[in-house]
C-alpha atoms as an extended CHARMM CRD file, in Angstrom:
* protein
*
        87  EXT
         1         1  MET       CA           -175.6580000000      -71.4760000000     -125.4200000000  PROA      1               0.0000000000
         2         2  PRO       CA           -177.4450000000      -70.3940000000     -122.2330000000  PROA      2               0.0000000000
         3         3  VAL       CA           -176.2750000000      -71.8810000000     -118.9490000000  PROA      3               0.0000000000
         4         4  ALA       CA           -179.0830000000      -70.4810000000     -116.7860000000  PROA      4               0.0000000000
         5         5  TRP       CA           -182.5930000000      -69.2690000000     -117.4880000000  PROA      5               0.0000000000
         6         6  THR       CA           -185.8910000000      -68.4780000000     -115.8150000000  PROA      6               0.0000000000
         7         7  LYS       CA           -189.5030000000      -69.1510000000     -116.7070000000  PROA      7               0.0000000000
         8         8  THR       CA           -192.7500000000      -67.9210000000     -115.2770000000  PROA      8               0.0000000000
         9         9  TYR       CA           -195.9340000000      -69.8080000000     -116.0470000000  PROA      9               0.0000000000
        10        10  THR       CA           -199.4770000000      -70.1290000000     -114.8320000000  PROA      10              0.0000000000
        11        11  GLY       CA           -200.6830000000      -73.5750000000     -113.7830000000  PROA      11              0.0000000000
        12        12  GLU       CA           -204.0940000000      -75.1480000000     -114.2550000000  PROA      12              0.0000000000
        13        13  LYS       CA           -205.3840000000      -73.6330000000     -110.9970000000  PROA      13              0.0000000000
        14        14  GLY       CA           -204.3430000000      -70.1090000000     -112.0620000000  PROA      14              0.0000000000
        15        15  LYS       CA           -201.3480000000      -69.8670000000     -109.7320000000  PROA      15              0.0000000000
        16        16  THR       CA           -198.2720000000      -68.2220000000     -111.2260000000  PROA      16              0.0000000000
        17        17  THR       CA           -195.0310000000      -70.0910000000     -110.6250000000  PROA      17              0.0000000000
        18        18  ARG       CA           -191.3890000000      -69.1490000000     -111.1720000000  PROA      18              0.0000000000
        19        19  VAL       CA           -188.7820000000      -71.6870000000     -112.2410000000  PROA      19              0.0000000000
        20        20  PHE       CA           -184.9940000000      -71.3370000000     -112.4350000000  PROA      20              0.0000000000
        21        21  THR       CA           -182.9100000000      -73.8420000000     -114.3970000000  PROA      21              0.0000000000
        22        22  THR       CA           -179.2080000000      -74.2270000000     -115.0770000000  PROA      22              0.0000000000
        23        23  THR       CA           -177.1090000000      -76.6820000000     -117.0380000000  PROA      23              0.0000000000
        24        24  MET       CA           -174.3040000000      -76.1370000000     -114.5470000000  PROA      24              0.0000000000
        25        25  GLY       CA           -174.1020000000      -77.9210000000     -111.2340000000  PROA      25              0.0000000000
        26        26  HSD       CA           -171.1660000000      -80.3100000000     -111.2520000000  PROA      26              0.0000000000
        27        27  SER       CA           -169.6050000000      -80.5100000000     -107.8160000000  PROA      27              0.0000000000
        28        28  PHE       CA           -166.5890000000      -78.4870000000     -109.0020000000  PROA      28              0.0000000000
        29        29  ASP       CA           -168.8670000000      -75.6750000000     -110.2500000000  PROA      29              0.0000000000
        30        30  LEU       CA           -169.6400000000      -74.9670000000     -106.5980000000  PROA      30              0.0000000000
        31        31  HSD       CA           -166.0170000000      -73.8580000000     -106.0870000000  PROA      31              0.0000000000
        32        32  SER       CA           -167.0500000000      -70.6700000000     -107.9220000000  PROA      32              0.0000000000
        33        33  GLU       CA           -168.2860000000      -67.9990000000     -105.5340000000  PROA      33              0.0000000000
        34        34  GLY       CA           -170.1650000000      -66.4300000000     -108.4560000000  PROA      34              0.0000000000
        35        35  PHE       CA           -172.0010000000      -69.6710000000     -109.2480000000  PROA      35              0.0000000000
        36        36  ARG       CA           -172.9800000000      -70.1470000000     -105.6070000000  PROA      36              0.0000000000
        37        37  ARG       CA           -174.2800000000      -66.5520000000     -105.5840000000  PROA      37              0.0000000000
        38        38  LEU       CA           -176.2550000000      -67.2530000000     -108.7840000000  PROA      38              0.0000000000
        39        39  LEU       CA           -177.9920000000      -70.1710000000     -107.0440000000  PROA      39              0.0000000000
        40        40  VAL       CA           -178.7650000000      -68.1640000000     -103.8950000000  PROA      40              0.0000000000
        41        41  ASN       CA           -180.0690000000      -65.2060000000     -105.9120000000  PROA      41              0.0000000000
        42        42  ALA       CA           -182.1850000000      -67.5770000000     -108.0200000000  PROA      42              0.0000000000
        43        43  CYS       CA           -183.8430000000      -68.7910000000     -104.8160000000  PROA      43              0.0000000000
        44        44  TYR       CA           -184.6770000000      -65.1830000000     -103.8550000000  PROA      44              0.0000000000
        45        45  TRP       CA           -186.1290000000      -64.6380000000     -107.3460000000  PROA      45              0.0000000000
        46        46  ALA       CA           -188.1800000000      -67.8600000000     -107.3120000000  PROA      46              0.0000000000
        47        47  LEU       CA           -189.6720000000      -66.8110000000     -103.9740000000  PROA      47              0.0000000000
        48        48  GLU       CA           -190.4960000000      -63.3490000000     -105.3990000000  PROA      48              0.0000000000
        49        49  MET       CA           -188.0300000000      -61.7460000000     -102.9910000000  PROA      49              0.0000000000
        50        50  GLU       CA           -185.7200000000      -60.1520000000     -105.5780000000  PROA      50              0.0000000000
        51        51  GLU       CA           -185.9720000000      -56.7250000000     -103.8770000000  PROA      51              0.0000000000
        52        52  GLN       CA           -184.3240000000      -58.3300000000     -100.8370000000  PROA      52              0.0000000000
        53        53  ILE       CA           -181.2700000000      -59.6760000000     -102.6850000000  PROA      53              0.0000000000
        54        54  PRO       CA           -178.2310000000      -58.0870000000     -101.0180000000  PROA      54              0.0000000000
        55        55  PRO       CA           -175.6400000000      -56.4620000000     -103.3130000000  PROA      55              0.0000000000
        56        56  LYS       CA           -173.2570000000      -59.2790000000     -102.4140000000  PROA      56              0.0000000000
        57        57  SER       CA           -174.9080000000      -62.2680000000     -100.7320000000  PROA      57              0.0000000000
        58        58  LYS       CA           -172.6860000000      -64.2440000000      -98.3800000000  PROA      58              0.0000000000
        59        59  VAL       CA           -172.2200000000      -67.6190000000     -100.0670000000  PROA      59              0.0000000000
        60        60  ASP       CA           -169.3830000000      -69.1240000000      -98.0380000000  PROA      60              0.0000000000
        61        61  PHE       CA           -169.2850000000      -72.8620000000      -97.4810000000  PROA      61              0.0000000000
        62        62  VAL       CA           -170.5810000000      -74.1500000000      -94.1700000000  PROA      62              0.0000000000
        63        63  GLY       CA           -168.0360000000      -76.7580000000      -93.1760000000  PROA      63              0.0000000000
        64        64  GLN       CA           -165.4980000000      -78.4400000000      -95.3960000000  PROA      64              0.0000000000
        65        65  TYR       CA           -166.2050000000      -78.9220000000      -99.1230000000  PROA      65              0.0000000000
        66        66  LYS       CA           -164.0340000000      -81.4420000000     -100.9560000000  PROA      66              0.0000000000
        67        67  PRO       CA           -165.8590000000      -82.8940000000     -103.9890000000  PROA      67              0.0000000000
        68        68  ASN       CA           -164.6380000000      -86.0350000000     -105.7150000000  PROA      68              0.0000000000
        69        69  LYS       CA           -162.6700000000      -85.8290000000     -108.9380000000  PROA      69              0.0000000000
        70        70  ILE       CA           -164.3840000000      -86.1500000000     -112.3060000000  PROA      70              0.0000000000
        71        71  GLY       CA           -164.1230000000      -89.3960000000     -114.2450000000  PROA      71              0.0000000000
        72        72  MET       CA           -165.0570000000      -93.0300000000     -114.3420000000  PROA      72              0.0000000000
        73        73  GLY       CA           -164.1100000000      -94.9060000000     -111.1860000000  PROA      73              0.0000000000
        74        74  LYS       CA           -162.9890000000      -91.7620000000     -109.3260000000  PROA      74              0.0000000000
        75        75  HSD       CA           -166.0100000000      -91.6080000000     -107.0370000000  PROA      75              0.0000000000
        76        76  ALA       CA           -165.6560000000      -92.4090000000     -103.3610000000  PROA      76              0.0000000000
        77        77  ARG       CA           -166.9410000000      -95.8990000000     -102.5590000000  PROA      77              0.0000000000
        78        78  GLY       CA           -168.6690000000      -97.1160000000      -99.4220000000  PROA      78              0.0000000000
        79        79  LEU       CA           -170.0640000000      -93.7650000000      -98.2550000000  PROA      79              0.0000000000
        80        80  THR       CA           -173.4010000000      -93.4720000000      -96.4740000000  PROA      80              0.0000000000
        81        81  PRO       CA           -175.5510000000      -90.3530000000      -95.9130000000  PROA      81              0.0000000000
        82        82  SER       CA           -174.2300000000      -90.0350000000      -92.3650000000  PROA      82              0.0000000000
        83        83  ASP       CA           -170.7220000000      -89.5590000000      -93.8000000000  PROA      83              0.0000000000
        84        84  HSD       CA           -171.9090000000      -86.1760000000      -95.1160000000  PROA      84              0.0000000000
        85        85  GLU       CA           -173.3130000000      -84.7690000000      -91.8680000000  PROA      85              0.0000000000
        86        86  LEU       CA           -171.6510000000      -81.7640000000      -90.3010000000  PROA      86              0.0000000000
        87        87  PRO       CA           -169.7280000000      -82.4850000000      -87.0940000000  PROA      87              0.0000000000
């Protein structure tokens, strides 16, 4: 079963568009450096900049990354968008 794929199509106005899709993306998937690199490289590809993809893109976290645990009732309650801003 594929976990990531691409599609190129031409819209009604004749413009060609690139789309990247993945079935991955749970908050814990982002712990994987390889998955983060897949997402960054997909952005380069979608923007038709694949020749500019570095051999090993830097995909380090900016700030602290501590996702909530998986499961019913394990989400953090009472958070607002401002709780996720970088200091």
